C-alpha positions as CSV (number, residue, x, y, z in Angstrom):
1,M,0.0,0.0,-0.1
2,I,2.8,2.3,0.7
3,L,4.1,2.0,-2.9
4,A,0.7,2.8,-4.4
5,P,1.2,6.4,-4.8
6,F,4.5,5.9,-6.5
7,D,3.0,3.3,-8.8
8,K,0.3,5.8,-9.9
9,F,2.9,8.5,-10.4
10,F,5.0,6.1,-12.5
11,R,1.9,5.2,-14.7
12,R,1.0,8.8,-15.3
13,S,4.5,9.5,-16.4
14,Q,4.6,6.5,-18.7
15,E,1.3,7.6,-20.2
16,R,2.3,11.2,-20.7
17,A,5.6,10.0,-22.4
18,S,4.0,7.7,-24.8
19,N,1.0,10.0,-25.6
20,P,1.9,13.7,-24.8
21,R,-0.6,16.3,-25.6
22,V,-1.0,20.1,-25.9
23,P,-4.0,21.7,-24.5
24,G,-7.3,21.0,-26.5
25,G,-8.2,23.5,-29.2
26,E,-4.6,24.7,-29.5
27,R,-2.1,24.3,-32.4
28,Y,1.6,24.9,-31.8
29,Y,4.1,25.5,-34.6
30,V,7.7,25.3,-32.9
31,V,10.5,26.6,-35.1
32,G,14.1,25.4,-34.6
33,D,17.3,27.5,-34.7
34,I,17.2,30.0,-37.6
35,H,20.7,31.4,-37.4
36,G,20.4,34.1,-39.9
37,R,18.8,32.2,-42.7
38,L,16.1,34.8,-43.7
39,D,15.4,33.0,-46.9
40,L,14.5,29.7,-45.2
41,F,12.6,31.7,-42.4
42,D,10.5,33.6,-44.9
43,R,9.5,30.4,-46.8
44,L,8.7,28.5,-43.6
45,I,6.4,31.4,-42.4
46,T,4.5,31.2,-45.6
47,A,4.3,27.4,-45.1
48,I,3.1,27.8,-41.7
49,E,0.3,30.3,-42.6
50,E,-0.8,28.1,-45.3
51,D,-0.9,25.0,-43.2
52,D,-2.8,26.8,-40.4
53,S,-5.4,28.1,-43.0
54,A,-5.9,24.6,-44.5
55,N,-6.6,23.0,-41.0
56,P,-9.7,23.3,-38.9
57,P,-9.8,26.5,-36.7
58,A,-7.8,26.5,-33.5
59,T,-6.0,28.7,-31.2
60,T,-2.6,28.9,-33.0
61,R,0.5,29.5,-31.2
62,I,4.0,30.0,-32.7
63,V,7.2,29.4,-30.7
64,L,10.7,30.3,-31.9
65,L,13.3,28.3,-30.0
66,G,16.1,30.8,-30.0
67,D,19.4,31.3,-31.8
68,L,17.7,33.5,-34.5
69,I,21.0,35.1,-35.1
70,D,24.7,34.5,-36.0
71,R,26.4,32.3,-38.6
72,G,23.9,32.8,-41.4
73,P,24.0,35.9,-43.7
74,D,21.0,38.0,-42.5
75,S,20.5,38.0,-38.8
76,A,19.3,41.6,-38.9
77,G,16.7,40.6,-41.5
78,V,15.6,37.7,-39.3
79,I,15.1,40.0,-36.2
80,K,13.1,42.5,-38.3
81,R,11.0,39.5,-39.8
82,A,10.3,37.9,-36.5
83,R,9.1,41.3,-35.1
84,K,6.8,41.8,-38.0
85,W,5.3,38.3,-37.6
86,Q,4.9,38.9,-33.9
87,K,2.6,42.0,-34.7
88,A,0.4,39.9,-37.0
89,R,-0.1,36.8,-34.6
90,E,0.9,35.3,-31.2
91,V,4.6,34.6,-31.7
92,R,6.7,33.8,-28.6
93,I,10.4,33.7,-28.8
94,L,13.0,32.0,-26.5
95,A,16.4,33.2,-25.9
96,G,19.3,31.2,-27.2
97,N,22.9,31.2,-26.1
98,H,23.7,33.3,-29.2
99,E,21.3,36.0,-28.2
100,E,22.9,36.0,-24.9
101,M,26.4,36.5,-26.4
102,F,24.9,39.1,-28.6
103,L,23.6,41.3,-25.9
104,E,26.5,40.9,-23.6
105,S,28.9,41.9,-26.4
106,F,27.6,45.5,-25.9
107,A,29.0,45.6,-22.4
108,D,32.2,43.5,-22.6
109,P,34.9,43.6,-25.3
110,E,36.0,40.1,-24.2
111,V,32.5,38.7,-24.8
112,L,32.5,40.6,-28.1
113,R,35.8,38.6,-28.9
114,H,34.1,35.3,-28.2
115,F,30.9,36.3,-29.9
116,L,32.8,37.2,-33.2
117,K,34.3,33.6,-33.2
118,H,30.9,31.9,-33.0
119,G,29.0,33.6,-35.8
120,G,28.8,37.1,-34.5
121,R,30.9,38.4,-37.4
122,E,28.0,37.6,-39.7
123,T,25.6,39.3,-37.5
124,I,27.6,42.4,-37.3
125,L,28.1,42.5,-41.1
126,S,24.2,42.0,-41.5
127,Y,23.8,45.4,-39.9
128,G,25.4,47.2,-42.8
129,L,29.1,47.3,-41.8
130,P,31.3,47.0,-44.9
131,R,33.6,43.9,-44.9
132,K,36.5,46.1,-45.7
133,E,35.9,48.4,-42.7
134,Y,35.2,45.4,-40.4
135,R,38.6,43.9,-41.3
136,Q,40.4,47.2,-40.6
137,L,38.7,47.7,-37.0
138,S,40.5,46.7,-33.8
139,L,38.5,44.8,-31.3
140,E,38.3,48.0,-29.2
141,E,37.3,50.2,-32.3
142,L,34.6,47.5,-33.3
143,F,33.4,47.6,-29.7
144,E,32.7,51.3,-30.0
145,R,31.3,51.0,-33.5
146,L,28.9,48.3,-32.4
147,Q,27.0,50.7,-30.1
148,G,25.6,52.8,-32.9
149,L,25.4,50.1,-35.4
150,V,22.7,47.9,-34.0
151,P,19.3,49.8,-33.4
152,G,18.3,50.1,-29.7
153,K,14.9,48.7,-30.8
154,D,16.6,45.4,-32.0
155,R,18.5,45.1,-28.6
156,D,15.4,45.7,-26.6
157,F,13.5,43.1,-28.8
158,V,16.1,40.6,-28.2
159,A,16.5,41.3,-24.4
160,A,12.8,40.4,-24.0
161,F,13.0,36.9,-25.3
162,E,11.6,34.2,-22.8
163,N,13.5,31.4,-21.0
164,M,10.9,28.6,-21.1
165,I,7.2,28.1,-22.4
166,V,5.1,25.1,-21.1
167,A,2.2,23.7,-23.1
168,G,0.2,20.7,-21.6
169,D,2.7,17.8,-21.5
170,Y,5.5,19.8,-23.2
171,A,8.1,22.3,-22.4
172,F,9.9,24.4,-24.9
173,V,13.4,25.6,-24.3
174,H,16.5,26.4,-26.3
175,A,19.0,24.0,-25.1
176,G,17.6,21.7,-22.7
177,I,17.0,21.4,-19.0
178,D,18.9,20.1,-15.9
179,P,17.4,16.7,-15.6
180,H,17.7,16.6,-11.9
181,L,15.8,19.9,-11.2
182,P,12.0,20.7,-11.4
183,L,11.0,23.1,-14.2
184,D,10.5,25.9,-11.7
185,E,14.2,25.6,-10.5
186,Q,15.9,25.5,-13.8
187,R,19.0,27.8,-14.2
188,R,18.9,30.2,-17.3
189,S,22.5,29.2,-18.0
190,D,21.4,25.6,-18.5
191,L,18.3,26.4,-20.5
192,L,20.5,28.3,-22.9
193,W,23.7,26.3,-23.0
194,I,23.3,22.7,-21.6
195,R,24.2,19.9,-23.8
196,E,25.7,16.5,-22.8
197,R,24.1,16.3,-19.3
198,F,20.7,16.6,-20.7
199,L,21.2,14.7,-24.1
200,R,22.7,11.6,-22.2
201,H,19.9,11.6,-19.5
202,K,17.9,8.3,-19.8
203,G,15.4,8.8,-17.0
204,P,12.1,10.5,-16.9
205,L,11.8,14.3,-17.2
206,P,8.9,16.7,-15.9
207,K,7.7,17.3,-19.3
208,V,8.5,16.2,-23.0
209,I,11.3,18.8,-23.8
210,V,11.3,20.4,-27.2
211,H,14.7,21.9,-27.9
212,G,17.0,23.3,-30.4
213,H,20.8,24.2,-29.7
214,T,22.2,20.8,-30.7
215,I,22.3,20.1,-34.5
216,F,20.8,16.7,-35.8
217,D,20.7,15.5,-39.3
218,E,17.0,14.8,-38.9
219,V,14.6,15.5,-36.1
220,E,15.8,13.7,-33.0
221,Y,12.7,12.0,-31.5
222,K,13.1,10.6,-28.1
223,R,10.8,9.4,-25.4
224,Q,11.4,12.4,-23.2
225,R,12.7,15.0,-25.6
226,I,12.5,16.1,-29.3
227,G,15.5,18.0,-30.9
228,I,14.5,20.1,-33.9
229,D,17.7,22.0,-34.6
230,T,18.4,20.7,-38.1
231,G,21.4,23.1,-38.8
232,A,19.6,25.5,-41.1
233,F,22.9,27.7,-41.5
234,R,24.9,24.8,-42.9
235,S,22.4,22.2,-44.1
236,G,19.8,24.6,-45.7
237,I,17.0,22.8,-43.7
238,L,14.8,24.8,-41.2
239,T,12.4,22.8,-39.2
240,A,8.9,23.5,-37.6
241,L,7.4,20.9,-35.2
242,V,3.6,21.1,-35.4
243,L,1.7,19.8,-32.1
244,E,-2.0,19.5,-31.9
245,G,-3.7,17.2,-29.3
246,S,-1.5,14.2,-29.3
247,Q,-0.4,14.5,-32.9
248,R,3.1,15.5,-34.1
249,R,4.3,16.4,-37.5
250,T,6.9,18.6,-39.1
251,I,7.1,21.3,-41.7
252,Q,10.6,21.9,-43.2
253,A,11.9,24.7,-45.6
254,V,14.6,22.7,-47.6
255,E,17.2,24.3,-49.8
256,K,18.3,22.2,-52.7
257,E,20.1,23.4,-55.8
258,S,19.4,27.1,-54.9
259,C,15.6,26.4,-54.7
260,I,13.7,26.2,-51.4
261,K,10.9,23.6,-51.2
262,I,8.5,22.7,-48.3
263,K,8.3,19.2,-47.0
264,H,5.6,17.8,-44.7
265,K,6.1,14.7,-42.6
266,E,4.2,12.9,-39.7
267,L,6.3,12.3,-36.8
268,T,5.9,8.7,-35.3
269,S,7.2,7.3,-32.0
């Protein structure tokens, strides 16, 4: 009899893991790491809007999992497009580790140095700094130049990104969670940066975690997590996970031979 409550908890956990759901009447489009690929992002937005219109009416919610910027060619354009989309419908955006580096670069030249080595160079160039001028600037000069190069509205927009979003049996984060802590005790540093401690964890988690941050060739579907960063900046594949009830499917913008096509796929366990 003493073990009965634990047995019930275990069964509920197993049921959630095998048949997780988002709240009834809601449809979620969860987009993985964009990394400056405005071309893929634009095409995926169109595909999501078309998909939403083609399906029965629902309360539609869109979640961007962070790392909108860096590495790809048009981070400034991605930020502008995300802001525009957010004005048209409910779009919630999570902070990624690249957004954190970006913001901290305005306060610390040493963070700027690190940022530049991890895709920040492309972000800065996307704000209109000529390549020739960029190459001629010292780190200290670039730090001073940066203050006026990126509009304050863009910095404020990025600073307002969220850390975690919960929807029914799912939780959306950028990188993952500390598997040994409840959701309400998670550290921001883990939500934005964690990798191996989360990916290697085999036990139960508080929710099914949908995350980006770690690149997979295909959507990584595991019992307790779903990884949807398909490496848009290098693979040319940007993925959106669609969740409705207990159903899961993906929409992908796929670049092939300079042409971007849309692929739909049911996601099975």
